[in-house]
mmCIF entry with sequence, helices, sheets and N, C-alpha, C, O atoms, coordinates in Angstrom:
data_MODEL
# 
_entry.id   MODEL 
# 
_entity.id                         1 
_entity.type                       polymer 
_entity.pdbx_number_of_molecules   1 
# 
_entity_poly.entity_id                      1 
_entity_poly.type                           'polypeptide(L)' 
_entity_poly.nstd_linkage                   no 
_entity_poly.nstd_monomer                   no 
_entity_poly.pdbx_seq_one_letter_code       GIPMIAAITTGALDELGISPGSGIHLSFKASSVHLF 
_entity_poly.pdbx_seq_one_letter_code_can   GIPMIAAITTGALDELGISPGSGIHLSFKASSVHLF 
_entity_poly.pdbx_strand_id                 A 
# 
loop_
_entity_poly_seq.entity_id 
_entity_poly_seq.num 
_entity_poly_seq.mon_id 
_entity_poly_seq.hetero 
1 1  GLY n 
1 2  ILE n 
1 3  PRO n 
1 4  MET n 
1 5  ILE n 
1 6  ALA n 
1 7  ALA n 
1 8  ILE n 
1 9  THR n 
1 10 THR n 
1 11 GLY n 
1 12 ALA n 
1 13 LEU n 
1 14 ASP n 
1 15 GLU n 
1 16 LEU n 
1 17 GLY n 
1 18 ILE n 
1 19 SER n 
1 20 PRO n 
1 21 GLY n 
1 22 SER n 
1 23 GLY n 
1 24 ILE n 
1 25 HIS n 
1 26 LEU n 
1 27 SER n 
1 28 PHE n 
1 29 LYS n 
1 30 ALA n 
1 31 SER n 
1 32 SER n 
1 33 VAL n 
1 34 HIS n 
1 35 LEU n 
1 36 PHE n 
# 
_struct_asym.id          A 
_struct_asym.entity_id   1 
# 
loop_
_struct_conf.conf_type_id 
_struct_conf.id 
_struct_conf.pdbx_PDB_helix_id 
_struct_conf.beg_label_comp_id 
_struct_conf.beg_label_asym_id 
_struct_conf.beg_label_seq_id 
_struct_conf.pdbx_beg_PDB_ins_code 
_struct_conf.end_label_comp_id 
_struct_conf.end_label_asym_id 
_struct_conf.end_label_seq_id 
_struct_conf.pdbx_end_PDB_ins_code 
_struct_conf.beg_auth_comp_id 
_struct_conf.beg_auth_asym_id 
_struct_conf.beg_auth_seq_id 
_struct_conf.end_auth_comp_id 
_struct_conf.end_auth_asym_id 
_struct_conf.end_auth_seq_id 
_struct_conf.pdbx_PDB_helix_class 
_struct_conf.details 
_struct_conf.pdbx_PDB_helix_length 
HELX_P HELX_P1 AA1 THR A 10 ? LEU A 16 ? THR A 10 LEU A 16 1 ? 7 
HELX_P HELX_P2 AA2 ALA A 30 ? SER A 32 ? ALA A 30 SER A 32 5 ? 3 
# 
_struct_conf_type.id          HELX_P 
_struct_conf_type.criteria    ? 
_struct_conf_type.reference   ? 
# 
loop_
_atom_site.group_PDB 
_atom_site.id 
_atom_site.type_symbol 
_atom_site.label_atom_id 
_atom_site.label_alt_id 
_atom_site.label_comp_id 
_atom_site.label_asym_id 
_atom_site.label_entity_id 
_atom_site.label_seq_id 
_atom_site.pdbx_PDB_ins_code 
_atom_site.Cartn_x 
_atom_site.Cartn_y 
_atom_site.Cartn_z 
_atom_site.occupancy 
_atom_site.B_iso_or_equiv 
_atom_site.pdbx_formal_charge 
_atom_site.auth_seq_id 
_atom_site.auth_comp_id 
_atom_site.auth_asym_id 
_atom_site.auth_atom_id 
_atom_site.pdbx_PDB_model_num 
ATOM 1   N N  . GLY A 1 1  ? 0.810   -1.188 0.000  1.00 0.00 ? 1  GLY A N  1 
ATOM 2   C CA . GLY A 1 1  ? 0.000   0.000  0.000  1.00 0.00 ? 1  GLY A CA 1 
ATOM 3   C C  . GLY A 1 1  ? 0.854   1.253  0.000  1.00 0.00 ? 1  GLY A C  1 
ATOM 4   O O  . GLY A 1 1  ? 2.084   1.194  -0.009 1.00 0.00 ? 1  GLY A O  1 
ATOM 5   N N  . ILE A 1 2  ? 0.187   2.365  0.010  1.00 0.00 ? 2  ILE A N  1 
ATOM 6   C CA . ILE A 1 2  ? 0.837   3.674  0.012  1.00 0.00 ? 2  ILE A CA 1 
ATOM 7   C C  . ILE A 1 2  ? 0.822   4.230  1.429  1.00 0.00 ? 2  ILE A C  1 
ATOM 8   O O  . ILE A 1 2  ? -0.245  4.302  2.038  1.00 0.00 ? 2  ILE A O  1 
ATOM 9   N N  . PRO A 1 3  ? 1.973   4.628  1.976  1.00 0.00 ? 3  PRO A N  1 
ATOM 10  C CA . PRO A 1 3  ? 1.986   5.227  3.316  1.00 0.00 ? 3  PRO A CA 1 
ATOM 11  C C  . PRO A 1 3  ? 1.195   6.533  3.325  1.00 0.00 ? 3  PRO A C  1 
ATOM 12  O O  . PRO A 1 3  ? 1.324   7.354  2.417  1.00 0.00 ? 3  PRO A O  1 
ATOM 13  N N  . MET A 1 4  ? 0.373   6.715  4.363  1.00 0.00 ? 4  MET A N  1 
ATOM 14  C CA . MET A 1 4  ? -0.415  7.938  4.519  1.00 0.00 ? 4  MET A CA 1 
ATOM 15  C C  . MET A 1 4  ? -0.305  8.402  5.961  1.00 0.00 ? 4  MET A C  1 
ATOM 16  O O  . MET A 1 4  ? -0.005  7.610  6.855  1.00 0.00 ? 4  MET A O  1 
ATOM 17  N N  . ILE A 1 5  ? -0.546  9.667  6.182  1.00 0.00 ? 5  ILE A N  1 
ATOM 18  C CA . ILE A 1 5  ? -0.565  10.239 7.525  1.00 0.00 ? 5  ILE A CA 1 
ATOM 19  C C  . ILE A 1 5  ? -1.961  10.774 7.775  1.00 0.00 ? 5  ILE A C  1 
ATOM 20  O O  . ILE A 1 5  ? -2.535  11.441 6.914  1.00 0.00 ? 5  ILE A O  1 
ATOM 21  N N  . ALA A 1 6  ? -2.520  10.487 8.960  1.00 0.00 ? 6  ALA A N  1 
ATOM 22  C CA . ALA A 1 6  ? -3.863  10.953 9.307  1.00 0.00 ? 6  ALA A CA 1 
ATOM 23  C C  . ALA A 1 6  ? -3.816  11.723 10.617 1.00 0.00 ? 6  ALA A C  1 
ATOM 24  O O  . ALA A 1 6  ? -3.054  11.383 11.522 1.00 0.00 ? 6  ALA A O  1 
ATOM 25  N N  . ALA A 1 7  ? -4.631  12.758 10.709 1.00 0.00 ? 7  ALA A N  1 
ATOM 26  C CA . ALA A 1 7  ? -4.783  13.514 11.954 1.00 0.00 ? 7  ALA A CA 1 
ATOM 27  C C  . ALA A 1 7  ? -6.108  13.109 12.579 1.00 0.00 ? 7  ALA A C  1 
ATOM 28  O O  . ALA A 1 7  ? -7.159  13.257 11.956 1.00 0.00 ? 7  ALA A O  1 
ATOM 29  N N  . ILE A 1 8  ? -6.067  12.594 13.817 1.00 0.00 ? 8  ILE A N  1 
ATOM 30  C CA . ILE A 1 8  ? -7.285  12.213 14.528 1.00 0.00 ? 8  ILE A CA 1 
ATOM 31  C C  . ILE A 1 8  ? -7.246  12.797 15.933 1.00 0.00 ? 8  ILE A C  1 
ATOM 32  O O  . ILE A 1 8  ? -6.190  13.209 16.414 1.00 0.00 ? 8  ILE A O  1 
ATOM 33  N N  . THR A 1 9  ? -8.390  12.830 16.579 1.00 0.00 ? 9  THR A N  1 
ATOM 34  C CA . THR A 1 9  ? -8.465  13.381 17.930 1.00 0.00 ? 9  THR A CA 1 
ATOM 35  C C  . THR A 1 9  ? -7.910  12.388 18.947 1.00 0.00 ? 9  THR A C  1 
ATOM 36  O O  . THR A 1 9  ? -7.797  11.194 18.668 1.00 0.00 ? 9  THR A O  1 
ATOM 37  N N  . THR A 1 10 ? -7.568  12.894 20.121 1.00 0.00 ? 10 THR A N  1 
ATOM 38  C CA . THR A 1 10 ? -7.093  12.036 21.202 1.00 0.00 ? 10 THR A CA 1 
ATOM 39  C C  . THR A 1 10 ? -8.171  11.034 21.593 1.00 0.00 ? 10 THR A C  1 
ATOM 40  O O  . THR A 1 10 ? -7.870  9.878  21.892 1.00 0.00 ? 10 THR A O  1 
ATOM 41  N N  . GLY A 1 11 ? -9.440  11.480 21.591 1.00 0.00 ? 11 GLY A N  1 
ATOM 42  C CA . GLY A 1 11 ? -10.545 10.581 21.912 1.00 0.00 ? 11 GLY A CA 1 
ATOM 43  C C  . GLY A 1 11 ? -10.635 9.422  20.937 1.00 0.00 ? 11 GLY A C  1 
ATOM 44  O O  . GLY A 1 11 ? -10.844 8.280  21.346 1.00 0.00 ? 11 GLY A O  1 
ATOM 45  N N  . ALA A 1 12 ? -10.478 9.710  19.641 1.00 0.00 ? 12 ALA A N  1 
ATOM 46  C CA . ALA A 1 12 ? -10.513 8.655  18.621 1.00 0.00 ? 12 ALA A CA 1 
ATOM 47  C C  . ALA A 1 12 ? -9.334  7.703  18.802 1.00 0.00 ? 12 ALA A C  1 
ATOM 48  O O  . ALA A 1 12 ? -9.476  6.492  18.629 1.00 0.00 ? 12 ALA A O  1 
ATOM 49  N N  . LEU A 1 13 ? -8.188  8.242  19.145 1.00 0.00 ? 13 LEU A N  1 
ATOM 50  C CA . LEU A 1 13 ? -6.998  7.425  19.382 1.00 0.00 ? 13 LEU A CA 1 
ATOM 51  C C  . LEU A 1 13 ? -7.269  6.422  20.495 1.00 0.00 ? 13 LEU A C  1 
ATOM 52  O O  . LEU A 1 13 ? -6.961  5.238  20.359 1.00 0.00 ? 13 LEU A O  1 
ATOM 53  N N  . ASP A 1 14 ? -7.850  6.901  21.606 1.00 0.00 ? 14 ASP A N  1 
ATOM 54  C CA . ASP A 1 14 ? -8.182  6.022  22.732 1.00 0.00 ? 14 ASP A CA 1 
ATOM 55  C C  . ASP A 1 14 ? -9.266  5.018  22.352 1.00 0.00 ? 14 ASP A C  1 
ATOM 56  O O  . ASP A 1 14 ? -9.164  3.837  22.684 1.00 0.00 ? 14 ASP A O  1 
ATOM 57  N N  . GLU A 1 15 ? -10.301 5.484  21.657 1.00 0.00 ? 15 GLU A N  1 
ATOM 58  C CA . GLU A 1 15 ? -11.422 4.619  21.281 1.00 0.00 ? 15 GLU A CA 1 
ATOM 59  C C  . GLU A 1 15 ? -10.982 3.497  20.350 1.00 0.00 ? 15 GLU A C  1 
ATOM 60  O O  . GLU A 1 15 ? -11.460 2.368  20.465 1.00 0.00 ? 15 GLU A O  1 
ATOM 61  N N  . LEU A 1 16 ? -10.077 3.804  19.434 1.00 0.00 ? 16 LEU A N  1 
ATOM 62  C CA . LEU A 1 16 ? -9.597  2.808  18.474 1.00 0.00 ? 16 LEU A CA 1 
ATOM 63  C C  . LEU A 1 16 ? -8.542  1.881  19.070 1.00 0.00 ? 16 LEU A C  1 
ATOM 64  O O  . LEU A 1 16 ? -8.250  0.826  18.507 1.00 0.00 ? 16 LEU A O  1 
ATOM 65  N N  . GLY A 1 17 ? -7.968  2.275  20.213 1.00 0.00 ? 17 GLY A N  1 
ATOM 66  C CA . GLY A 1 17 ? -6.960  1.440  20.857 1.00 0.00 ? 17 GLY A CA 1 
ATOM 67  C C  . GLY A 1 17 ? -5.654  1.374  20.096 1.00 0.00 ? 17 GLY A C  1 
ATOM 68  O O  . GLY A 1 17 ? -4.975  0.347  20.107 1.00 0.00 ? 17 GLY A O  1 
ATOM 69  N N  . ILE A 1 18 ? -5.296  2.469  19.434 1.00 0.00 ? 18 ILE A N  1 
ATOM 70  C CA . ILE A 1 18 ? -4.031  2.514  18.697 1.00 0.00 ? 18 ILE A CA 1 
ATOM 71  C C  . ILE A 1 18 ? -3.117  3.555  19.337 1.00 0.00 ? 18 ILE A C  1 
ATOM 72  O O  . ILE A 1 18 ? -3.554  4.346  20.173 1.00 0.00 ? 18 ILE A O  1 
ATOM 73  N N  . SER A 1 19 ? -1.867  3.548  18.944 1.00 0.00 ? 19 SER A N  1 
ATOM 74  C CA . SER A 1 19 ? -0.913  4.530  19.446 1.00 0.00 ? 19 SER A CA 1 
ATOM 75  C C  . SER A 1 19 ? -0.188  5.154  18.260 1.00 0.00 ? 19 SER A C  1 
ATOM 76  O O  . SER A 1 19 ? -0.179  4.590  17.166 1.00 0.00 ? 19 SER A O  1 
ATOM 77  N N  . PRO A 1 20 ? 0.422   6.324  18.477 1.00 0.00 ? 20 PRO A N  1 
ATOM 78  C CA . PRO A 1 20 ? 1.151   6.959  17.368 1.00 0.00 ? 20 PRO A CA 1 
ATOM 79  C C  . PRO A 1 20 ? 2.164   5.987  16.756 1.00 0.00 ? 20 PRO A C  1 
ATOM 80  O O  . PRO A 1 20 ? 2.934   5.343  17.468 1.00 0.00 ? 20 PRO A O  1 
ATOM 81  N N  . GLY A 1 21 ? 2.146   5.896  15.443 1.00 0.00 ? 21 GLY A N  1 
ATOM 82  C CA . GLY A 1 21 ? 3.054   5.005  14.734 1.00 0.00 ? 21 GLY A CA 1 
ATOM 83  C C  . GLY A 1 21 ? 2.483   3.620  14.459 1.00 0.00 ? 21 GLY A C  1 
ATOM 84  O O  . GLY A 1 21 ? 3.115   2.816  13.774 1.00 0.00 ? 21 GLY A O  1 
ATOM 85  N N  . SER A 1 22 ? 1.284   3.330  14.992 1.00 0.00 ? 22 SER A N  1 
ATOM 86  C CA . SER A 1 22 ? 0.650   2.027  14.748 1.00 0.00 ? 22 SER A CA 1 
ATOM 87  C C  . SER A 1 22 ? 0.313   1.880  13.268 1.00 0.00 ? 22 SER A C  1 
ATOM 88  O O  . SER A 1 22 ? -0.024  2.858  12.601 1.00 0.00 ? 22 SER A O  1 
ATOM 89  N N  . GLY A 1 23 ? 0.403   0.675  12.767 1.00 0.00 ? 23 GLY A N  1 
ATOM 90  C CA . GLY A 1 23 ? -0.025  0.395  11.399 1.00 0.00 ? 23 GLY A CA 1 
ATOM 91  C C  . GLY A 1 23 ? -1.507  0.054  11.386 1.00 0.00 ? 23 GLY A C  1 
ATOM 92  O O  . GLY A 1 23 ? -1.966  -0.731 12.216 1.00 0.00 ? 23 GLY A O  1 
ATOM 93  N N  . ILE A 1 24 ? -2.250  0.623  10.472 1.00 0.00 ? 24 ILE A N  1 
ATOM 94  C CA . ILE A 1 24 ? -3.685  0.350  10.347 1.00 0.00 ? 24 ILE A CA 1 
ATOM 95  C C  . ILE A 1 24 ? -4.045  0.232  8.872  1.00 0.00 ? 24 ILE A C  1 
ATOM 96  O O  . ILE A 1 24 ? -3.241  0.588  8.010  1.00 0.00 ? 24 ILE A O  1 
ATOM 97  N N  . HIS A 1 25 ? -5.233  -0.259 8.574  1.00 0.00 ? 25 HIS A N  1 
ATOM 98  C CA . HIS A 1 25 ? -5.768  -0.254 7.214  1.00 0.00 ? 25 HIS A CA 1 
ATOM 99  C C  . HIS A 1 25 ? -6.731  0.910  7.109  1.00 0.00 ? 25 HIS A C  1 
ATOM 100 O O  . HIS A 1 25 ? -7.514  1.152  8.028  1.00 0.00 ? 25 HIS A O  1 
ATOM 101 N N  . LEU A 1 26 ? -6.687  1.623  6.018  1.00 0.00 ? 26 LEU A N  1 
ATOM 102 C CA . LEU A 1 26 ? -7.463  2.838  5.831  1.00 0.00 ? 26 LEU A CA 1 
ATOM 103 C C  . LEU A 1 26 ? -8.379  2.702  4.627  1.00 0.00 ? 26 LEU A C  1 
ATOM 104 O O  . LEU A 1 26 ? -7.952  2.251  3.564  1.00 0.00 ? 26 LEU A O  1 
ATOM 105 N N  . SER A 1 27 ? -9.642  3.091  4.792  1.00 0.00 ? 27 SER A N  1 
ATOM 106 C CA . SER A 1 27 ? -10.558 3.164  3.653  1.00 0.00 ? 27 SER A CA 1 
ATOM 107 C C  . SER A 1 27 ? -11.363 4.448  3.780  1.00 0.00 ? 27 SER A C  1 
ATOM 108 O O  . SER A 1 27 ? -11.662 4.899  4.885  1.00 0.00 ? 27 SER A O  1 
ATOM 109 N N  . PHE A 1 28 ? -11.711 5.032  2.636  1.00 0.00 ? 28 PHE A N  1 
ATOM 110 C CA . PHE A 1 28 ? -12.415 6.308  2.642  1.00 0.00 ? 28 PHE A CA 1 
ATOM 111 C C  . PHE A 1 28 ? -13.071 6.540  1.295  1.00 0.00 ? 28 PHE A C  1 
ATOM 112 O O  . PHE A 1 28 ? -12.725 5.898  0.303  1.00 0.00 ? 28 PHE A O  1 
ATOM 113 N N  . LYS A 1 29 ? -14.036 7.479  1.267  1.00 0.00 ? 29 LYS A N  1 
ATOM 114 C CA . LYS A 1 29 ? -14.676 7.879  0.017  1.00 0.00 ? 29 LYS A CA 1 
ATOM 115 C C  . LYS A 1 29 ? -13.787 8.917  -0.669 1.00 0.00 ? 29 LYS A C  1 
ATOM 116 O O  . LYS A 1 29 ? -13.346 9.873  -0.031 1.00 0.00 ? 29 LYS A O  1 
ATOM 117 N N  . ALA A 1 30 ? -13.527 8.738  -1.931 1.00 0.00 ? 30 ALA A N  1 
ATOM 118 C CA . ALA A 1 30 ? -12.675 9.673  -2.671 1.00 0.00 ? 30 ALA A CA 1 
ATOM 119 C C  . ALA A 1 30 ? -13.231 11.094 -2.628 1.00 0.00 ? 30 ALA A C  1 
ATOM 120 O O  . ALA A 1 30 ? -12.460 12.054 -2.630 1.00 0.00 ? 30 ALA A O  1 
ATOM 121 N N  . SER A 1 31 ? -14.549 11.244 -2.590 1.00 0.00 ? 31 SER A N  1 
ATOM 122 C CA . SER A 1 31 ? -15.141 12.587 -2.567 1.00 0.00 ? 31 SER A CA 1 
ATOM 123 C C  . SER A 1 31 ? -14.937 13.285 -1.223 1.00 0.00 ? 31 SER A C  1 
ATOM 124 O O  . SER A 1 31 ? -15.211 14.479 -1.100 1.00 0.00 ? 31 SER A O  1 
ATOM 125 N N  . SER A 1 32 ? -14.454 12.545 -0.206 1.00 0.00 ? 32 SER A N  1 
ATOM 126 C CA . SER A 1 32 ? -14.212 13.126 1.111  1.00 0.00 ? 32 SER A CA 1 
ATOM 127 C C  . SER A 1 32 ? -12.756 13.539 1.311  1.00 0.00 ? 32 SER A C  1 
ATOM 128 O O  . SER A 1 32 ? -12.392 13.997 2.394  1.00 0.00 ? 32 SER A O  1 
ATOM 129 N N  . VAL A 1 33 ? -11.927 13.387 0.295  1.00 0.00 ? 33 VAL A N  1 
ATOM 130 C CA . VAL A 1 33 ? -10.499 13.682 0.406  1.00 0.00 ? 33 VAL A CA 1 
ATOM 131 C C  . VAL A 1 33 ? -10.243 15.174 0.245  1.00 0.00 ? 33 VAL A C  1 
ATOM 132 O O  . VAL A 1 33 ? -10.777 15.819 -0.657 1.00 0.00 ? 33 VAL A O  1 
ATOM 133 N N  . HIS A 1 34 ? -9.409  15.712 1.145  1.00 0.00 ? 34 HIS A N  1 
ATOM 134 C CA . HIS A 1 34 ? -8.944  17.098 1.053  1.00 0.00 ? 34 HIS A CA 1 
ATOM 135 C C  . HIS A 1 34 ? -7.421  17.049 0.964  1.00 0.00 ? 34 HIS A C  1 
ATOM 136 O O  . HIS A 1 34 ? -6.774  16.528 1.873  1.00 0.00 ? 34 HIS A O  1 
ATOM 137 N N  . LEU A 1 35 ? -6.843  17.570 -0.092 1.00 0.00 ? 35 LEU A N  1 
ATOM 138 C CA . LEU A 1 35 ? -5.390  17.578 -0.257 1.00 0.00 ? 35 LEU A CA 1 
ATOM 139 C C  . LEU A 1 35 ? -4.826  18.906 0.215  1.00 0.00 ? 35 LEU A C  1 
ATOM 140 O O  . LEU A 1 35 ? -5.376  19.967 -0.079 1.00 0.00 ? 35 LEU A O  1 
ATOM 141 N N  . PHE A 1 36 ? -3.725  18.837 0.948  1.00 0.00 ? 36 PHE A N  1 
ATOM 142 C CA . PHE A 1 36 ? -3.058  20.043 1.459  1.00 0.00 ? 36 PHE A CA 1 
ATOM 143 C C  . PHE A 1 36 ? -1.683  20.156 0.859  1.00 0.00 ? 36 PHE A C  1 
ATOM 144 O O  . PHE A 1 36 ? -0.955  21.103 1.158  1.00 0.00 ? 36 PHE A O  1 
# 
């Protein structure tokens, strides 16, 4: 896959049970993408 970086809230981090640097699988709607 392609490495990506995501910004999430601390609450979401706790709820998902992941930590900074954890590997996850990501899926999203293309129409919801914002490029910076």
